[in-house]
VMD Tcl script that draws the C-alpha trace (Angstrom):
set ca {
  {0.03 -0.03 0.10}
  {2.84 2.36 0.76}
  {4.82 1.30 -2.22}
  {2.76 2.70 -5.19}
  {3.47 5.25 -7.81}
  {-0.24 6.29 -8.17}
  {-0.47 9.96 -8.56}
  {3.21 10.31 -9.54}
  {2.83 11.75 -12.96}
  {5.80 12.29 -15.33}
  {5.35 15.45 -17.41}
  {8.69 15.37 -19.20}
  {11.30 13.00 -20.83}
  {13.84 13.95 -18.18}
  {11.41 12.89 -15.45}
  {10.52 9.63 -17.27}
  {14.16 8.81 -17.74}
  {15.26 9.31 -14.10}
  {17.51 6.70 -12.49}
  {14.86 6.16 -9.78}
  {11.57 7.20 -11.37}
  {9.52 6.20 -8.21}
  {9.53 8.67 -5.28}
  {9.72 5.81 -2.68}
  {12.89 4.53 -4.29}
  {14.58 7.93 -4.07}
  {13.45 8.43 -0.47}
  {14.87 4.88 0.49}
  {18.19 5.69 -1.38}
  {18.56 8.91 0.43}
  {17.86 7.39 3.74}
  {20.30 4.50 3.14}
  {22.90 7.00 2.18}
  {22.25 9.08 5.33}
  {22.56 6.09 7.49}
  {25.80 4.99 5.63}
  {27.41 8.46 5.90}
  {26.21 9.50 9.43}
  {25.16 6.64 11.58}
  {27.60 4.01 10.64}
  {30.80 6.07 11.20}
  {29.28 7.24 14.59}
  {28.09 3.89 16.03}
  {30.02 1.15 14.21}
  {32.91 -0.54 15.89}
  {36.42 -0.50 14.28}
  {36.04 -4.29 13.72}
  {32.71 -3.86 11.84}
  {34.17 -1.06 9.65}
  {37.52 -2.84 8.86}
  {36.55 -6.36 8.62}
  {33.12 -6.14 7.17}
  {31.97 -2.88 5.63}
  {35.14 -1.86 3.96}
  {35.74 -5.33 2.22}
  {32.02 -5.45 1.39}
  {32.17 -2.01 -0.54}
  {35.42 -2.97 -2.27}
  {34.08 -6.31 -3.45}
  {30.84 -4.57 -4.55}
  {32.92 -2.40 -6.87}
  {34.81 -5.36 -8.15}
  {31.64 -7.31 -8.70}
  {30.28 -4.39 -10.48}
  {33.06 -4.21 -12.85}
  {32.70 -7.99 -13.61}
  {28.90 -7.50 -13.97}
  {29.50 -4.92 -16.65}
  {31.53 -7.39 -18.67}
  {29.64 -10.61 -17.89}
  {26.14 -9.44 -17.12}
  {25.65 -6.63 -19.65}
  {28.06 -7.41 -22.39}
  {27.82 -11.17 -22.18}
  {31.57 -11.84 -22.00}
  {32.55 -14.38 -19.44}
  {35.82 -13.58 -17.47}
  {37.73 -15.49 -14.83}
  {40.54 -12.97 -14.52}
  {38.88 -10.32 -12.19}
  {41.61 -10.68 -9.54}
  {44.29 -10.12 -12.07}
  {42.85 -6.80 -13.16}
  {42.51 -5.82 -9.48}
  {46.24 -6.79 -9.14}
  {47.22 -4.63 -12.07}
  {45.36 -1.58 -10.51}
  {47.04 -2.16 -7.03}
  {50.49 -2.55 -8.32}
  {50.16 0.19 -10.92}
  {48.87 2.72 -8.19}
  {51.69 1.67 -5.90}
  {54.34 2.04 -8.63}
  {53.01 5.54 -9.71}
  {52.99 6.85 -6.15}
  {56.48 5.47 -5.43}
  {58.01 6.74 -8.68}
  {56.17 10.06 -8.84}
  {56.40 11.55 -5.33}
  {53.82 14.16 -4.67}
  {51.20 12.90 -7.17}
  {47.63 13.08 -5.76}
  {46.60 9.60 -4.46}
  {43.14 9.75 -6.08}
  {44.91 10.38 -9.50}
  {47.15 7.46 -8.78}
  {44.12 5.26 -8.29}
  {42.63 6.49 -11.52}
  {45.89 5.82 -13.49}
  {46.11 2.47 -11.85}
  {42.51 1.70 -13.12}
  {43.54 2.94 -16.62}
  {46.54 0.67 -16.57}
  {44.10 -2.11 -15.69}
  {41.95 -1.04 -18.56}
  {44.69 -1.27 -21.01}
  {45.56 -4.78 -19.75}
  {41.83 -5.58 -20.07}
  {41.81 -4.42 -23.68}
  {44.96 -6.57 -24.52}
  {43.53 -9.71 -23.13}
  {39.98 -8.91 -24.39}
  {41.12 -9.26 -28.05}
  {40.39 -12.96 -28.03}
  {36.75 -12.10 -27.46}
  {36.54 -11.02 -31.11}
  {36.97 -14.57 -32.22}
  {35.93 -16.88 -29.29}
  {33.23 -16.89 -26.85}
  {31.69 -18.86 -23.85}
  {33.90 -21.60 -22.22}
  {36.88 -20.84 -24.55}
  {36.83 -17.11 -23.77}
  {36.60 -18.02 -20.00}
  {39.82 -20.13 -20.48}
  {41.61 -17.24 -22.12}
  {40.76 -14.82 -19.36}
  {41.91 -17.53 -16.87}
  {45.35 -17.35 -18.54}
  {45.29 -13.61 -17.68}
  {45.14 -14.62 -13.96}
  {48.26 -16.74 -14.13}
  {50.20 -14.47 -16.51}
  {49.67 -11.28 -14.39}
  {50.56 -13.06 -11.10}
  {53.66 -14.44 -12.88}
  {54.69 -11.04 -13.99}
  {54.28 -9.49 -10.67}
  {56.31 -12.26 -8.95}
  {59.16 -12.63 -11.70}
  {59.73 -8.98 -12.68}
  {61.57 -7.26 -9.84}
  {60.92 -3.68 -11.27}
  {57.16 -4.13 -10.56}
  {57.87 -4.66 -6.80}
  {60.74 -2.09 -6.69}
  {63.19 -5.09 -6.26}
  {61.61 -6.15 -2.94}
  {63.12 -9.43 -1.67}
  {59.95 -10.57 0.03}
  {57.38 -9.51 -2.62}
  {55.13 -8.01 0.17}
  {55.14 -4.35 0.06}
  {53.71 -2.07 2.60}
  {51.26 0.30 0.98}
  {51.76 4.08 1.54}
  {49.61 5.91 3.90}
  {46.40 7.48 2.27}
  {46.63 10.98 2.24}
  {44.29 13.24 0.13}
  {44.40 17.10 0.16}
  {46.61 16.93 3.17}
  {44.17 14.76 5.19}
  {45.41 11.43 6.38}
  {42.96 8.55 6.12}
  {44.50 6.39 8.82}
  {41.51 5.32 10.88}
  {38.80 2.73 10.03}
  {36.02 5.38 9.96}
  {38.07 7.69 7.58}
  {38.89 4.82 5.30}
  {35.21 3.65 5.25}
  {34.21 7.07 4.30}
  {36.67 7.28 1.43}
  {35.85 3.79 0.06}
  {32.01 4.60 0.39}
  {32.42 7.90 -1.61}
  {34.36 6.25 -4.24}
  {32.10 3.14 -4.70}
  {28.85 5.38 -4.55}
  {30.22 7.63 -7.27}
  {31.27 4.75 -9.54}
  {28.09 2.92 -8.98}
  {26.12 5.95 -10.09}
  {28.30 6.26 -13.09}
  {27.79 2.57 -13.91}
  {23.93 2.93 -13.54}
  {23.81 5.84 -15.98}
  {26.28 4.08 -18.37}
  {24.21 0.96 -18.77}
  {21.08 3.15 -19.49}
  {22.89 4.98 -22.22}
  {23.74 4.00 -25.76}
  {26.93 2.34 -24.64}
  {24.97 0.09 -22.31}
  {22.39 -0.78 -24.99}
  {25.16 -1.74 -27.35}
  {26.54 -4.10 -24.69}
  {23.17 -5.71 -24.28}
  {22.56 -6.06 -27.94}
  {25.95 -7.73 -28.46}
  {25.22 -9.99 -25.46}
  {21.73 -11.09 -26.74}
  {22.78 -11.66 -30.35}
  {25.90 -10.20 -31.66}
  {25.20 -11.06 -35.33}
  {21.87 -9.16 -35.27}
  {23.59 -6.36 -33.42}
  {26.14 -5.99 -36.11}
  {23.57 -6.04 -38.79}
  {21.57 -3.11 -37.26}
  {24.70 -1.02 -36.98}
  {26.56 -1.88 -33.76}
  {30.29 -2.56 -33.84}
  {31.12 -5.78 -32.00}
  {34.85 -5.08 -31.79}
  {34.54 -1.75 -30.47}
  {31.64 -2.79 -28.18}
  {33.31 -5.80 -26.67}
  {36.75 -3.94 -26.16}
  {35.03 -0.98 -24.48}
  {33.21 -3.51 -22.05}
  {36.68 -4.96 -21.24}
  {38.12 -1.54 -20.69}
  {35.38 -0.28 -18.42}
  {35.13 -3.51 -16.55}
  {38.95 -3.71 -15.98}
  {38.98 -0.04 -14.90}
  {36.45 -0.76 -12.24}
  {38.39 -3.76 -11.12}
  {41.66 -1.91 -11.11}
  {40.27 0.77 -8.75}
  {38.74 -1.91 -6.61}
  {42.17 -3.55 -6.44}
  {43.97 -0.35 -5.45}
  {41.31 0.28 -2.56}
  {41.68 -3.43 -1.58}
  {45.37 -2.90 -1.06}
  {45.40 0.58 0.55}
  {42.16 0.69 2.52}
  {41.81 -3.06 3.53}
  {45.05 -4.99 3.36}
  {47.64 -2.27 3.93}
  {50.04 -4.18 1.70}
  {50.53 -4.75 -2.01}
  {51.27 -8.49 -2.58}
  {50.51 -10.83 -5.47}
  {49.09 -13.57 -3.44}
  {46.26 -11.43 -2.31}
  {44.86 -11.42 -5.84}
  {44.85 -15.17 -6.46}
  {42.44 -17.35 -8.52}
  {40.22 -17.93 -5.34}
  {39.49 -14.13 -5.29}
  {38.31 -14.29 -9.05}
  {36.01 -17.07 -8.20}
  {34.58 -15.41 -5.14}
  {33.83 -12.32 -7.18}
  {32.28 -14.52 -9.80}
  {30.07 -16.13 -7.15}
  {28.91 -12.68 -6.03}
  {27.35 -11.73 -9.35}
  {25.87 -15.29 -9.65}
  {24.22 -15.11 -6.30}
  {23.37 -11.32 -6.43}
  {22.20 -11.28 -9.99}
  {23.83 -11.24 -13.46}
  {23.20 -8.02 -15.24}
  {22.16 -6.00 -12.34}
  {23.94 -3.14 -10.48}
  {21.85 -3.89 -7.27}
  {22.87 -7.53 -7.64}
  {26.47 -6.61 -7.32}
  {26.01 -5.21 -3.84}
  {23.63 -7.89 -2.81}
  {25.97 -10.71 -3.88}
  {28.92 -9.00 -2.12}
  {27.10 -8.52 1.13}
  {25.96 -12.24 0.90}
  {29.47 -13.49 0.37}
  {31.11 -11.26 2.94}
  {28.66 -11.92 5.62}
  {27.99 -15.76 5.02}
  {31.45 -16.82 6.47}
  {30.74 -14.76 9.55}
  {27.47 -16.56 10.16}
  {28.94 -19.87 9.33}
  {31.70 -19.44 11.83}
  {29.20 -18.39 14.51}
  {27.06 -21.52 13.65}
  {30.01 -23.85 13.67}
  {31.16 -22.58 17.05}
  {27.60 -22.70 18.47}
  {27.09 -26.30 17.39}
  {30.59 -27.33 18.34}
  {31.26 -28.94 15.04}
  {34.55 -30.69 14.35}
  {37.38 -28.62 12.95}
  {37.47 -30.70 9.64}
  {33.68 -30.02 9.08}
  {33.90 -26.35 10.13}
  {36.96 -25.61 7.76}
  {35.01 -27.02 4.66}
  {31.49 -25.78 5.54}
  {31.90 -22.49 3.77}
  {32.93 -24.30 0.66}
  {30.06 -26.63 0.79}
  {27.53 -23.92 1.43}
  {28.80 -21.78 -1.34}
  {28.62 -24.80 -3.86}
  {25.05 -25.59 -2.77}
  {23.94 -21.90 -3.06}
  {25.30 -21.60 -6.55}
  {23.50 -24.68 -7.69}
  {20.44 -23.56 -6.04}
  {20.31 -20.08 -7.61}
  {21.21 -21.43 -11.14}
  {18.34 -23.77 -10.91}
  {15.65 -21.92 -8.97}
  {16.45 -18.22 -9.62}
  {19.24 -17.73 -12.33}
  {18.75 -13.91 -11.96}
  {19.78 -14.10 -8.14}
  {18.82 -11.97 -5.19}
  {18.09 -8.96 -7.38}
  {15.41 -10.65 -9.03}
  {13.92 -11.84 -5.77}
  {14.11 -8.03 -4.63}
  {12.31 -7.14 -7.75}
  {9.54 -9.52 -7.26}
  {9.12 -8.41 -3.62}
  {8.78 -4.67 -4.85}
  {6.11 -5.76 -7.41}
  {4.14 -7.60 -4.78}
  {4.14 -4.65 -2.59}
  {2.57 -2.48 -5.33}
  {-0.49 -4.74 -5.20}
  {-0.62 -5.53 -1.43}
  {-3.02 -6.22 0.27}
  {-5.01 -7.22 -2.89}
  {-4.66 -10.63 -4.43}
  {-2.01 -11.07 -7.11}
}
mol new
graphics top color blue
foreach p $ca { graphics top sphere $p radius 0.5 }
foreach p [lrange $ca 0 end-1] q [lrange $ca 1 end] { graphics top cylinder $p $q radius 0.2 }
display resetview
């Protein structure tokens, strides 16, 4: 009853094309942002900020990048962590070798370096697709990690390979507390999520979806598959590169190749499968689910006094079962369930 657009008339093309055309959605988003910007930094504990909220936001950004490529452009990728590693190491090298450069600019340049790597490894998508494209992007994962461990220049000739990230300082302000790092990550993720939402609604997003649904028909009506696919790889890799830089600087505090392993790529893939492929909201829902699930499983294992062998593998078993469940029951993930719930609220309490 309270979630209906009755009486909300759209009198212009601009009002009809709003990102959130329903007033209740705009109010809910503003309330959520107010809570995230004001209430969370005031009342959340350092553990909640550092161990849950910051990685949730960073993984949401990485899942958003993968969702642009896989969900909207239809190009399957298993090298997300590799692009994150490129962004992290490129940002660190830029800050190290160009003292005084603004850190935000270094993050952007790190994302651009990841975009260039994404374009280079996206070239096989012009000839192959599906499983074979996934295998070629999987090679990206091993190649990038190999380069980071075997080329000493990329780690500034560090003997251990584990490098301490520089302190985050922007406009003379040091982001050295969990609350300040959370605010920085939240601002970057919110801005880039809004950019992605507008991007997928533009001609660029429509070209991605046309190539995803039927690339031959898209080419016939005037879309250029080569440019469209490479642009999707570039934008996706840029998002993943920025997420990788934030992962190193705001969460880990170190820049190391092993942090961006194949397991991380699969975790981000699980996020968009569970959250919803081809959905901006699904990236956040999937990231929240994947970040919070291990916490609940650890609490459950401790409460039930499960054997150590069972508790250590419980997370993997649950992840596998959930992926099979969503692929069979609801392929569009949690985002689709949220959409169905909103549609039911529009008619409640009347019969559907």
